[in-house]
Structures are given as C-alpha cells and as structure tokens.
C-alpha positions as CSV (number, residue, x, y, z in Angstrom):
1,M,-29.4,-54.7,67.5
2,K,-28.2,-53.5,71.0
3,K,-24.6,-54.6,70.4
4,K,-22.2,-52.0,69.2
5,I,-21.9,-52.4,65.4
6,V,-19.5,-51.0,62.9
7,Y,-19.9,-51.5,59.1
8,L,-16.6,-51.8,57.4
9,V,-17.1,-51.3,53.7
10,N,-15.0,-51.9,50.6
11,P,-15.9,-48.8,48.5
12,V,-15.0,-50.4,45.2
13,A,-16.6,-53.8,45.6
14,G,-19.3,-54.8,43.2
15,K,-21.6,-52.5,41.3
16,L,-23.2,-50.4,44.0
17,S,-21.9,-46.8,44.5
18,K,-20.7,-45.6,47.9
19,K,-24.0,-43.7,48.4
20,E,-26.0,-46.8,47.5
21,K,-24.0,-49.0,49.9
22,Q,-24.5,-46.4,52.7
23,R,-28.2,-46.3,52.0
24,V,-28.5,-50.1,52.3
25,I,-26.7,-49.9,55.7
26,E,-28.7,-47.0,57.0
27,N,-32.0,-48.9,56.2
28,I,-31.0,-51.9,58.3
29,D,-31.9,-50.1,61.5
30,P,-33.5,-46.7,60.5
31,G,-32.7,-43.8,62.8
32,S,-29.8,-45.6,64.5
33,N,-27.0,-43.5,62.8
34,P,-24.8,-46.5,62.2
35,A,-21.0,-46.3,62.3
36,I,-19.9,-46.7,58.6
37,I,-16.2,-46.8,57.6
38,F,-15.1,-47.0,54.0
39,S,-11.7,-48.7,53.9
40,T,-8.9,-47.2,51.9
41,S,-6.9,-50.4,51.3
42,A,-6.7,-54.0,52.4
43,E,-4.2,-53.1,55.1
44,D,-6.5,-50.3,56.4
45,A,-9.4,-52.8,56.4
46,K,-7.5,-55.3,58.5
47,E,-6.3,-52.6,60.9
48,K,-9.8,-51.2,61.4
49,A,-11.3,-54.6,61.9
50,Y,-8.7,-55.4,64.6
51,E,-9.2,-52.1,66.2
52,F,-13.0,-52.5,66.6
53,M,-12.9,-56.2,67.3
54,S,-10.5,-55.5,70.2
55,K,-13.2,-53.2,71.5
56,R,-15.8,-56.0,71.1
57,Y,-17.8,-54.4,68.3
58,L,-19.7,-56.5,65.9
59,V,-17.9,-55.8,62.6
60,V,-20.0,-56.2,59.5
61,A,-17.8,-57.0,56.5
62,C,-19.4,-55.2,53.5
63,G,-17.8,-56.4,50.3
64,G,-17.0,-59.4,48.2
65,D,-15.4,-62.7,49.1
66,G,-11.8,-61.4,49.2
67,F,-12.7,-58.5,51.5
68,I,-14.8,-60.7,53.8
69,N,-11.8,-63.1,53.9
70,L,-9.6,-60.3,55.3
71,I,-12.1,-59.4,58.1
72,S,-12.7,-63.1,58.9
73,Q,-9.0,-63.6,59.5
74,K,-9.1,-60.9,62.1
75,A,-12.3,-62.3,63.6
76,I,-10.6,-65.7,64.0
77,D,-7.5,-64.0,65.5
78,C,-9.6,-62.0,68.0
79,C,-12.1,-64.8,68.8
80,C,-14.9,-62.4,67.7
81,N,-18.1,-62.9,65.9
82,M,-18.9,-61.0,62.7
83,A,-21.5,-60.4,60.0
84,V,-21.5,-59.9,56.3
85,L,-23.2,-57.8,53.6
86,P,-22.6,-59.2,50.1
87,F,-21.5,-56.2,48.1
88,G,-19.1,-58.1,45.8
89,R,-19.4,-59.5,42.3
90,G,-19.1,-63.2,43.2
91,N,-20.4,-63.5,46.8
92,D,-19.8,-67.2,47.0
93,F,-19.2,-67.4,50.7
94,A,-22.4,-65.5,51.4
95,R,-24.2,-67.8,49.0
96,S,-23.0,-70.9,50.9
97,L,-24.7,-69.3,54.0
98,N,-27.8,-68.3,52.1
99,L,-26.8,-64.6,52.5
100,H,-26.1,-63.9,48.9
101,T,-29.1,-61.5,48.6
102,L,-29.1,-58.3,50.5
103,D,-32.5,-59.0,51.9
104,N,-31.3,-62.2,53.4
105,A,-28.1,-60.6,54.8
106,V,-30.0,-57.7,56.3
107,H,-32.6,-60.0,57.9
108,A,-29.7,-62.0,59.5
109,I,-28.1,-58.9,60.9
110,R,-31.5,-57.8,62.4
111,T,-32.1,-61.3,63.8
112,G,-28.6,-61.7,65.2
113,N,-28.2,-65.5,65.3
114,F,-24.6,-66.7,65.2
115,N,-23.5,-69.9,63.7
116,S,-20.0,-71.6,63.4
117,V,-18.9,-71.9,59.8
118,S,-16.1,-74.0,58.2
119,Y,-13.2,-72.5,56.4
120,L,-9.8,-73.6,55.1
121,S,-6.4,-73.2,56.6
122,V,-4.0,-72.6,53.6
123,V,-0.4,-72.9,54.7
124,F,2.5,-72.0,52.4
125,S,6.2,-72.3,53.0
126,N,6.5,-68.6,54.0
127,K,3.0,-67.6,55.2
128,S,-0.5,-68.8,56.2
129,R,-3.9,-67.7,54.8
130,I,-7.5,-68.7,55.1
131,S,-10.1,-69.4,52.4
132,L,-13.8,-69.3,53.1
133,T,-14.8,-71.1,50.0
134,N,-12.1,-73.2,48.3
135,A,-8.4,-73.1,47.4
136,G,-6.8,-74.7,44.5
137,V,-4.6,-74.7,41.4
138,G,-5.1,-75.3,37.7
139,L,-7.9,-74.0,35.4
140,L,-10.2,-72.5,38.0
141,S,-7.3,-70.9,39.8
142,E,-6.1,-69.3,36.5
143,A,-9.7,-68.3,35.7
144,S,-10.0,-66.6,39.1
145,F,-6.8,-64.7,38.5
146,R,-8.0,-63.6,35.1
147,A,-11.5,-62.7,36.5
148,S,-9.9,-60.2,38.8
149,N,-8.8,-58.2,35.8
150,I,-12.2,-58.1,34.0
151,P,-14.0,-55.0,35.4
152,V,-17.4,-55.2,33.7
153,L,-19.0,-58.6,34.3
154,K,-20.0,-60.2,37.6
155,G,-21.2,-63.5,39.1
156,S,-20.9,-66.8,37.3
157,L,-20.8,-65.0,33.9
158,L,-17.6,-63.3,34.9
159,Y,-15.9,-66.5,36.0
160,A,-17.2,-68.5,33.0
161,T,-15.8,-65.9,30.7
162,A,-12.5,-66.0,32.5
163,A,-12.4,-69.8,32.2
164,L,-13.2,-69.6,28.5
165,I,-10.3,-67.2,28.1
166,S,-8.1,-69.7,29.9
167,F,-9.1,-72.4,27.5
168,I,-7.2,-70.6,24.7
169,N,-3.9,-71.8,26.4
170,L,-5.5,-74.8,28.1
171,K,-2.9,-76.9,29.9
172,S,-2.9,-79.6,32.5
173,H,-0.1,-79.8,35.0
174,R,1.8,-82.4,37.0
175,Y,1.5,-82.4,40.7
176,V,2.5,-84.4,43.7
177,V,-0.6,-84.7,46.0
178,T,-0.2,-86.0,49.5
179,T,-3.0,-86.9,51.9
180,E,-3.2,-88.8,55.1
181,T,-3.6,-92.0,53.2
182,Q,-1.4,-91.7,50.0
183,K,1.2,-89.7,48.0
184,V,0.7,-89.8,44.3
185,E,1.9,-88.0,41.1
186,M,-0.9,-86.9,38.8
187,E,-1.6,-84.7,35.8
188,N,-4.6,-82.5,36.5
189,L,-6.6,-79.8,34.8
190,I,-8.3,-78.7,38.1
191,L,-7.2,-79.5,41.7
192,A,-9.0,-77.9,44.7
193,G,-9.9,-78.3,48.3
194,A,-13.3,-76.9,49.4
195,A,-14.9,-75.9,52.7
196,S,-18.1,-74.7,51.1
197,Q,-20.1,-75.4,47.9
198,Y,-19.6,-72.4,45.6
199,T,-16.9,-70.7,43.5
200,G,-16.9,-68.3,40.6
201,G,-20.0,-66.4,41.4
202,G,-22.4,-69.3,41.9
203,M,-20.6,-72.2,40.2
204,Y,-21.5,-75.3,42.2
205,I,-18.0,-76.7,42.4
206,A,-18.3,-78.7,45.6
207,P,-21.8,-80.1,46.2
208,D,-20.4,-82.4,48.9
209,A,-18.4,-79.8,50.8
210,S,-20.5,-80.2,54.0
211,K,-20.7,-84.0,54.0
212,F,-18.1,-84.4,56.7
213,R,-17.5,-81.8,59.5
214,D,-13.9,-82.8,60.0
215,K,-12.8,-83.1,56.4
216,I,-12.3,-80.9,53.3
217,N,-13.8,-81.8,50.0
218,L,-10.9,-82.6,47.6
219,L,-11.7,-82.5,43.9
220,F,-9.6,-83.0,40.9
221,A,-10.1,-83.3,37.1
222,K,-7.7,-85.2,34.8
223,K,-6.4,-83.9,31.5
224,L,-9.1,-83.2,29.0
225,S,-9.4,-81.8,25.5
226,R,-10.8,-78.3,25.0
227,V,-14.2,-79.5,23.9
228,Q,-14.4,-82.0,26.9
229,A,-13.2,-79.2,29.3
230,V,-15.9,-76.8,28.0
231,K,-18.6,-79.5,28.6
232,L,-17.2,-80.2,32.1
233,L,-17.3,-76.5,32.9
234,I,-21.0,-76.4,31.9
235,K,-21.7,-79.2,34.3
236,V,-20.1,-77.3,37.2
237,F,-23.1,-74.9,37.2
238,S,-25.4,-77.7,38.3
239,G,-22.9,-79.7,40.3
240,S,-23.2,-82.7,38.0
241,H,-19.5,-82.5,37.1
242,I,-18.7,-84.7,40.1
243,F,-20.2,-87.7,38.2
244,H,-17.9,-87.1,35.2
245,S,-15.4,-89.9,34.6
246,A,-12.5,-87.5,34.6
247,V,-13.4,-86.1,38.0
248,T,-12.5,-87.5,41.4
249,N,-14.6,-86.3,44.4
250,S,-13.2,-87.3,47.8
251,H,-12.8,-86.1,51.4
252,V,-9.6,-85.8,53.3
253,K,-8.4,-84.3,56.5
254,S,-5.6,-82.4,54.7
255,V,-3.8,-82.3,51.4
256,K,-0.4,-81.1,50.4
257,I,0.1,-80.0,46.8
258,E,3.5,-79.6,45.1
259,S,4.1,-78.8,41.4
260,L,6.3,-80.7,39.0
261,S,5.7,-78.2,36.3
262,A,7.8,-75.2,35.4
263,D,4.8,-73.4,34.1
264,R,3.9,-70.3,36.2
265,W,0.2,-71.0,36.1
266,S,0.7,-74.4,37.7
267,S,1.8,-72.9,41.0
268,I,-0.7,-70.1,41.5
269,V,-3.1,-70.9,44.4
270,S,-6.4,-69.0,44.4
271,G,-9.2,-68.8,46.9
272,D,-12.1,-66.5,47.6
273,G,-11.5,-65.0,44.2
274,E,-8.0,-63.8,45.2
275,Y,-4.4,-64.9,44.7
276,L,-3.3,-66.6,47.9
277,G,0.2,-67.7,47.2
278,D,2.4,-70.2,45.3
279,L,2.9,-73.9,45.7
280,P,3.8,-75.9,47.7
281,V,0.7,-75.6,49.9
282,T,-1.0,-77.6,52.6
283,I,-4.8,-77.2,52.9
284,S,-7.0,-78.4,55.8
285,L,-10.0,-77.2,57.8
286,G,-9.3,-74.2,60.1
287,R,-9.4,-75.2,63.7
288,K,-10.1,-71.9,65.5
289,P,-13.8,-71.0,65.5
290,L,-15.4,-68.5,63.1
291,K,-18.9,-67.4,64.0
292,I,-21.0,-65.5,61.5
293,V,-24.5,-64.0,61.7
294,C,-26.5,-66.2,59.5
C-alpha cells in the first residue's frame, strides 16, 4: 500500500450510491485519506487516468466493465499497472479474475500482486478498441445493446431479459468470416471472439477462453428457431452450450468479420457491455501487456 494510489470512480455505475462507494474505498486502508476522483464523463475518466498514470500512480478503476475498459486502454498505452473495484452491474471482467466480489477485489488491492491478463484487440476500418471479455455480433451483441437501456436489473438477469426481448425479432445474419486458415460465408445467430470466460453478468459464454495463451476463443451458433434459441441461452449459464450441435467452439489467432446483411443489427459489434463499432472488424489478442492487481 506504499505506492501512490488514486481511485477513479464512475459515480453512476451499478447500485451503490456515491457515498457507499466512497465508504468502500476508505475502508480499504483506514486512516490513509485516499485520493478519490468521481469522473464526470468517459472522456474525463480517460484524461484523469492518463494524467495519474503519467505520474506513475496506481489507478484503481472503480466501475463496471465498460468503465474498466476505458482505464485499461490508458494503462496499456502508458505501460502502467492498474487495479479494479467491481462497482458495475455485470462485472464480467472482474469475475474472470475472481474479483467480482468487493471482498476479493479489496483483498487483492491490499495484497498488491500483479498479473498479466489477456484482452482483445478490436480493429475497425476507422478506429481501434480493446475488449477485456469478448467482442461479437448477433444475438448477444443486440442483447448487450438493449441491456444498456434497462436501468433496473443487473447481472445475468439483466442480460437474459435483454436477450429474451431480442427474441421477439429473432434473426440470424449472413457473414463472411476469415481466419488464418479459411474464409467462409455463414449464417449465424451468434458470433463472438473471447479472451475471458464471461459475458452478460456471469453468463459462461466461453469456458475454453484460456485454453491457449496465443489464441482467441471463437464461438458461433447457427440459425435456430425461437424455442431452440431459448434452450441454447439457458445452457450458456452453465457453459454446456458449447456441446450443442448448432455451436462451433474453436481457437484462432485472429478473425475478420464482414456482414452480408443490410439489417442494422447484423453490423453492431459489442464488447464489455458496450457498443464498440460497426463491421467490418478484425479481432485478435492484444499484444501490449496489461497487468492487473489480482
């Protein structure tokens, strides 16, 4: 705890109030009078993260997956370590590091052990992003987009509800998928690349995400009926969906995804619970190091 630390907080993330979040932080090292900054916007959070990382502070990102994503990008750019407090509704990245409970995350900060973690490089035609969990298109991407507009629920219930809403207008879309070994056209309900196991507030989308250190986990599900899709969604909670006959579970170094559909939903790429951009996109593992207290 001797290192200079600043807690950068998303004030609107999750269910805790600003006072409750401040209380959690103050109890990490009682009497230390920690530096706590509540961001006013995504741009403000990125600017503050860069400012303090440039001064070699340990920045603790206190928010959900989307907020932690922003701070992680700056940590990668600055070659700095960071820590997380899971104040969001989904907390899938924290879950993949066993930091999804505040007790675990606080213990990690107190202990101060850093580990390298995998993440995705998500490259569009006009910009580049990262994703700490997964990035994809189709049903789960649409559900993630819809979940961001549901203010009351949280966790897997939130994303399951959003997915069920998406079933009302359930569609599969045609894509061109290019990996290092093949280029194919396919019609898919779900298509995603993953660097860690969870999405949607604890849905076990990619149980094999950590199987290879130099490859992403590529998953896709073929066209299904509504009833079949609901049954598949239920299986995602346990990870048993990867054994379904409609699901392909593989590992590749990179994947390029292009849409052959005119439907707007087919091109939306989501990751870490946020809209990342529109197809075409190339997804691979990030090369620059990212070290997290965990």
